[in-house]
C-alpha positions as CSV (number, residue, x, y, z in Angstrom):
1,M,43.6,8.0,-11.0
2,A,42.2,10.9,-12.7
3,L,38.9,11.0,-10.8
4,S,37.8,14.9,-10.1
5,I,37.7,16.4,-6.5
6,G,34.5,18.7,-5.4
7,N,35.7,22.4,-4.2
8,A,36.0,22.4,-0.3
9,E,33.5,24.6,1.4
10,A,34.7,27.0,4.1
11,S,32.6,27.2,6.8
12,Q,32.8,28.3,10.7
13,D,29.4,27.3,11.6
14,V,28.2,24.2,11.4
15,D,27.1,22.5,14.6
16,L,29.0,19.4,14.8
17,K,28.9,17.1,17.5
18,P,30.9,13.0,17.4
19,C,28.7,10.7,15.4
20,G,27.6,8.2,17.9
21,H,26.7,5.3,16.1
22,Q,30.1,4.7,14.3
23,V,31.0,1.1,15.2
24,G,34.2,0.1,12.6
25,G,36.8,2.6,11.3
26,H,39.0,5.2,13.1
27,F,37.3,6.8,15.5
28,S,40.1,9.5,16.1
29,S,41.9,12.2,13.8
30,G,44.7,13.7,15.9
31,K,43.3,15.2,18.4
32,H,39.9,15.0,17.0
33,A,37.1,12.7,16.6
34,A,37.3,11.1,13.3
35,T,33.3,11.5,12.3
36,F,30.5,14.0,13.2
37,V,27.1,14.3,12.7
38,D,25.0,18.0,12.4
39,S,21.8,18.3,12.6
40,S,20.6,18.4,9.0
41,G,21.2,14.7,8.5
42,K,24.5,14.7,7.3
43,F,27.4,13.0,8.5
44,Y,31.3,14.2,8.1
45,K,34.4,12.1,8.2
46,A,37.6,13.7,8.9
47,F,40.7,13.4,6.0
48,Q,43.3,10.8,7.5
49,D,45.6,12.0,4.9
50,D,45.1,14.2,1.3
51,I,46.0,10.6,0.0
52,R,43.5,8.7,1.0
53,S,40.7,10.9,1.7
54,A,41.0,12.9,-1.5
55,R,41.0,9.3,-3.5
56,E,37.6,8.5,-1.4
57,A,36.0,11.8,-2.3
58,G,37.4,11.1,-5.8
59,I,35.1,7.9,-5.8
60,Y,32.1,9.8,-4.4
61,E,32.6,12.6,-7.2
62,A,32.7,9.6,-9.8
63,I,30.0,8.0,-8.4
64,F,27.9,11.4,-8.2
65,N,29.1,13.6,-10.9
66,D,27.0,13.3,-14.3
67,S,30.3,14.0,-16.3
68,E,31.8,11.6,-18.5
69,E,34.9,10.2,-16.3
70,A,37.7,8.2,-18.2
71,D,38.3,5.8,-15.5
72,V,34.7,4.6,-14.8
73,C,31.4,3.7,-16.5
74,K,28.6,6.1,-16.3
75,E,26.3,3.7,-15.9
76,D,27.8,1.6,-13.4
77,M,28.3,4.5,-11.3
78,M,24.4,5.7,-11.9
79,A,23.6,2.2,-10.6
80,F,25.5,2.1,-7.8
81,R,23.7,5.4,-6.5
82,P,21.3,3.7,-4.3
83,F,23.8,1.8,-2.2
84,V,26.1,4.5,-0.8
85,P,25.7,7.5,1.1
86,K,24.6,10.5,-0.6
87,Y,27.9,12.8,-1.0
88,F,27.7,16.7,-0.5
89,G,31.7,17.6,-1.3
90,I,34.4,18.1,1.1
91,L,33.8,20.7,4.5
92,V,36.3,22.7,5.9
93,N,35.3,23.9,9.3
94,G,38.4,25.5,11.0
95,D,41.3,23.0,11.1
96,L,39.2,20.0,10.2
97,K,38.7,19.0,6.8
98,M,35.9,16.4,5.9
99,L,33.6,14.8,3.9
100,A,30.4,15.6,3.9
101,L,27.8,12.4,3.3
102,E,24.6,11.7,4.1
103,D,23.6,9.9,7.7
104,T,22.1,7.4,6.9
105,C,21.2,6.8,11.1
106,K,19.7,10.3,11.1
107,D,15.6,8.8,11.0
108,Y,16.3,5.9,13.1
109,K,15.5,6.1,17.5
110,K,17.6,3.1,18.6
111,P,19.6,2.6,15.1
112,C,21.1,-1.0,15.3
113,V,24.6,-0.8,13.0
114,L,27.0,-3.3,11.4
115,D,30.2,-2.7,9.7
116,A,31.8,-5.6,7.8
117,K,34.6,-5.0,5.9
118,M,34.1,-6.7,2.7
119,G,36.8,-9.2,0.6
120,L,38.9,-12.3,1.1
121,T,41.7,-10.2,0.9
122,T,41.8,-6.0,1.7
123,I,45.5,-5.8,0.5
124,Y,46.6,-4.9,-3.4
125,E,49.5,-5.5,-4.9
126,W,50.4,-1.6,-5.3
127,A,50.0,-1.1,-1.9
128,D,53.2,0.5,0.0
129,A,55.0,-1.9,2.5
130,K,53.5,-0.2,5.6
131,Y,50.1,-0.8,4.3
132,K,50.5,-4.7,3.7
133,A,52.2,-5.3,6.6
134,K,49.9,-3.6,8.4
135,N,47.1,-5.9,7.0
136,A,48.6,-8.9,6.3
137,D,47.7,-10.7,9.9
138,K,44.4,-9.2,9.7
139,D,43.2,-11.0,6.9
140,L,44.7,-14.3,7.9
141,V,44.0,-15.0,11.5
142,T,40.2,-13.1,11.3
143,T,37.4,-14.1,9.0
144,Q,38.5,-12.0,6.5
145,S,40.5,-14.8,4.5
146,K,38.1,-17.5,5.4
147,L,34.9,-15.9,5.1
148,G,35.3,-13.1,2.2
149,F,34.4,-10.4,5.3
150,R,35.4,-9.9,9.0
151,V,32.8,-7.6,11.1
152,T,34.9,-4.5,12.1
153,G,32.2,-3.5,15.2
154,F,28.6,-3.8,16.0
155,K,25.9,-1.8,18.3
156,V,22.9,-3.4,18.8
157,W,19.6,-2.1,21.4
158,Q,18.4,-4.4,24.0
159,A,15.1,-3.5,24.9
160,D,14.3,-5.6,27.7
161,K,17.9,-3.9,29.5
162,G,17.0,-0.5,27.6
163,E,20.8,-0.4,26.6
164,Y,22.9,-1.4,23.7
165,F,25.4,-4.4,23.1
166,V,28.7,-2.8,21.7
167,A,30.7,-5.3,20.0
168,D,34.0,-3.5,19.3
169,R,36.9,-4.6,16.8
170,H,38.5,-7.0,19.2
171,Y,35.2,-8.8,19.7
172,G,35.3,-8.8,15.6
173,K,38.7,-9.9,15.3
174,E,38.0,-13.0,17.8
175,L,34.9,-14.5,15.6
176,T,35.4,-17.3,13.6
177,P,33.6,-19.2,10.5
178,Q,32.4,-21.2,13.6
179,T,31.0,-17.9,15.6
180,M,30.3,-15.9,13.0
181,P,26.6,-17.0,12.9
182,A,25.5,-16.7,16.4
183,A,27.6,-12.9,16.0
184,L,24.9,-12.5,13.9
185,A,21.9,-13.5,15.3
186,K,23.1,-11.7,18.5
187,F,23.2,-8.3,16.1
188,G,20.0,-9.1,14.1
189,T,17.4,-9.2,17.3
190,N,16.6,-6.3,19.8
191,G,14.6,-8.9,21.6
192,L,11.2,-7.8,20.0
193,V,12.1,-8.4,16.3
194,S,13.6,-11.8,15.1
195,P,17.1,-12.0,12.7
196,F,14.5,-13.1,10.6
197,D,12.5,-9.9,10.4
198,V,15.8,-8.3,10.0
199,Y,17.7,-10.7,7.6
200,C,14.9,-12.0,5.4
201,G,12.0,-11.1,3.1
202,S,11.4,-8.9,0.2
203,K,12.7,-5.6,2.0
204,G,15.6,-7.5,4.6
205,A,19.2,-7.2,4.9
206,V,19.8,-10.2,2.5
207,A,17.6,-9.1,-0.4
208,Q,19.1,-5.7,-0.3
209,I,22.4,-7.2,-0.6
210,H,21.7,-9.5,-3.0
211,A,20.9,-6.4,-5.3
212,L,24.1,-5.1,-4.7
213,K,25.5,-8.4,-5.4
214,K,24.1,-8.1,-9.0
215,W,25.7,-4.6,-9.4
216,F,29.3,-6.2,-8.1
217,E,28.8,-9.2,-10.7
218,T,28.4,-6.7,-13.9
219,Q,30.3,-4.0,-13.2
220,Q,33.9,-3.2,-14.7
221,S,34.9,-0.2,-12.9
222,L,36.5,-0.5,-9.7
223,L,37.8,-2.8,-7.5
224,F,37.4,-1.8,-3.9
225,F,39.8,-2.9,-0.8
226,A,39.0,-2.6,2.6
227,A,35.6,-1.5,2.1
228,S,33.1,-2.2,4.4
229,V,29.0,-3.1,4.2
230,L,27.1,-1.3,6.4
231,I,23.6,-3.0,8.0
232,V,21.2,-0.7,10.0
233,Y,18.2,-1.3,11.2
234,E,15.7,0.1,14.0
235,G,16.3,-0.9,17.3
236,A,12.8,0.6,18.7
237,A,11.1,-1.6,16.3
238,T,8.8,-3.8,18.5
239,R,7.1,-5.5,14.9
240,A,8.8,-6.7,11.9
241,E,7.1,-3.9,9.9
242,D,9.1,-0.9,11.8
243,V,12.4,-2.8,11.7
244,N,13.1,-0.7,8.4
245,V,16.8,-2.0,7.4
246,A,19.2,0.0,5.4
247,I,22.6,-1.3,3.2
248,R,24.8,1.1,2.3
249,F,28.7,0.4,0.8
250,I,30.9,2.9,2.5
251,D,34.8,3.7,2.9
252,F,36.8,4.2,-0.4
253,A,40.0,5.3,0.5
254,H,41.6,2.2,-1.1
255,T,39.4,2.3,-4.2
256,F,41.2,2.2,-7.4
257,P,39.5,2.2,-11.5
258,S,39.4,-1.9,-12.0
259,K,40.6,-1.4,-15.9
260,G,37.9,-3.5,-17.1
261,N,37.8,-6.2,-14.4
262,R,35.2,-7.6,-12.1
263,D,35.7,-7.2,-8.7
264,D,35.9,-11.1,-7.3
265,N,37.5,-10.2,-4.3
266,V,34.8,-8.6,-2.9
267,L,32.1,-10.5,-4.5
268,A,32.7,-13.3,-2.8
269,G,32.6,-11.6,0.2
270,I,29.0,-10.4,-1.0
271,T,28.3,-13.5,-2.1
272,R,29.2,-15.4,1.7
273,L,27.6,-13.1,3.5
274,A,24.4,-13.1,2.0
275,E,24.3,-16.9,2.6
276,L,25.0,-16.7,6.2
277,L,22.5,-13.8,7.0
278,Q,19.9,-16.1,5.2
279,R,21.0,-19.0,7.3
280,V,20.7,-17.2,10.1
281,G,17.4,-16.0,10.0
282,E,15.9,-19.2,9.1
283,G,17.1,-20.2,12.5
284,D,20.5,-22.0,11.8
285,T,23.1,-20.8,13.7
286,Q,25.5,-23.6,13.6
């Protein structure tokens, strides 16, 4: 993939702590946690390996670099920026090499976070046999191949109990098209604000996902496999005005130039997710 990668920045003084609001993806990288945050509002994602993580860094470079890249459309990348965390380059801290990104949750007191892996399939035809074998069953036995997305995890603040309810990857794997609406309803309330407050309205999750959908309907630069929609809102909110919903599109280790093709695989999942969130927001959990 002909995408440039930013220069690594060596540092020994970054105040890192394991990220407490990660709900999907890899939770460890060798002897270290896989994700970290610092006090400045940055999120750090440890390299999985030099191939996948370098590919992800290259995608972020393409999105935020104003120079012309042969494999992507500059206008597509500029329009995509509001939907992804800001990118600050590659950081080397001791024996850790990490992507430095915006911490989407930095301004939330009690961040409620849901990770939904998008696409009817996470498998691409040029993937190696190990990757295909690992993901084939996941796609078929989860809601991935049926709804076009699967929930890899979520955490939601429960105001009445003063604690989080955490749905892990096993919870997500057990969900079906029939039980998915109830799960989305559970995530969409802290007991004081409702799924309607979180999902509906001009600033809700559905409106923001529709904006992301419009981008996918026209972009012909990238194909995304195993990327995720991240939904974040304020679990400390006591009224609709304070839910502060944010949508981000993340995880680009399996993203490739589309060579002029639209990504209908992910577009199908985004469409279905928006439809289900609208239904749940309006009170239909059947």
